[in-house]
N, C-alpha and C positions, 0 to 999 in steps of 0.2 A: 503494500500500500504506499503509495507516494503521498507525502506531506507537503503542501504548498505554502508559501508564505502569504501574508495578508495583501501584497501588492498584486497577487493573482486576481483579485476581485471576485473569488468564487462565491457563489450565491447571491452576488449584488449585481450580477451584469444585466439581469433583466430590469430592475428598478433604476440603475444608474448605469447605462451602456458605456459612458465614456470614462467610467472609474477602471475600467481594465486596461487602461492605455498608460499605466504607470510606468515611467522607465526613468530610474535614477541609479546613482552610483552606490547608495547605502541605503539600507533598510530604515534608518531613522528618516532620511530625506523623503523616502517613499511613503512611510507612515504619515509625515507631516503633509505632504502634497495631497495624500488620500483625504485626510481630514479637512484640509483647506477646501478641496474640491467639493467634499460632502456638504459642509457648511455653506458653501457658495451656492450649490445646487438647491438645497433646501430653501435658503433665502429666496432664490428665483420663483420656487414654487409658491411660497408664502407671498411674494408680491403679486404673481399672478392671480392667486386667490382674492388678496385685497382688491386688485382692479375690478375683477368679476363681480364682487359684492358691491362696490361703487357704482358699477354699471348698473346692477340690478335696482340699487336704491334711487339712481337718478333716471330709471325708465328707459335706459340705453338697450339694456338686455332683458328680453321677456321670458327667457328660459330658466326657470327656477332649478331645474333638475341639472343643468349644467353648472350652475353656481355651486349647488350642493355637492356635486361631483368634485369640483376644484376645492372646495373648503375641506372636503374629506381627504383629499390626496395630499393636501398640505398638512394636515393633522397626522396621517399616518407617516409621512416622510420626516416630520419632526420627532414622532415617537421612535422611529427607527434610529435617526441620528442619536437621540438621546440613550437608546440601548446600546448603540455602538460604543458612544463614549463610556457609558457605564462599564461594559465589558473591558474596555481598554484601561480604564482605572483600576478595575479589579485585577488585571494581568500585571500591571505595573506594581501594585501594592503587593502581589504575590511573589514577584521577582525580588522586591525589596525586602521581603521576609526571609528569602532564602539565606542559608548560612554558607559561607565560603570556606 
């Protein structure tokens, strides 16, 4: 069984297809770039959701179902990002507890 690193993007390629294009010289740079891109992508989804809500409130957008889909997509992407952050922190804390 092959174990791949976080830069491979396994499991996230469908939700964030551009995340599997990480190419850096070190794992720390790759992880930093990954988290930076993840936060940026989630922010973009949040901004799109806000724009769709504003469009519905101003009467420009008549499709409530599209607005609700955008809001739920933003919510799920934020939850995903926070879970990735939590797991990364847990892994860091576990490594720091290891005795050399």
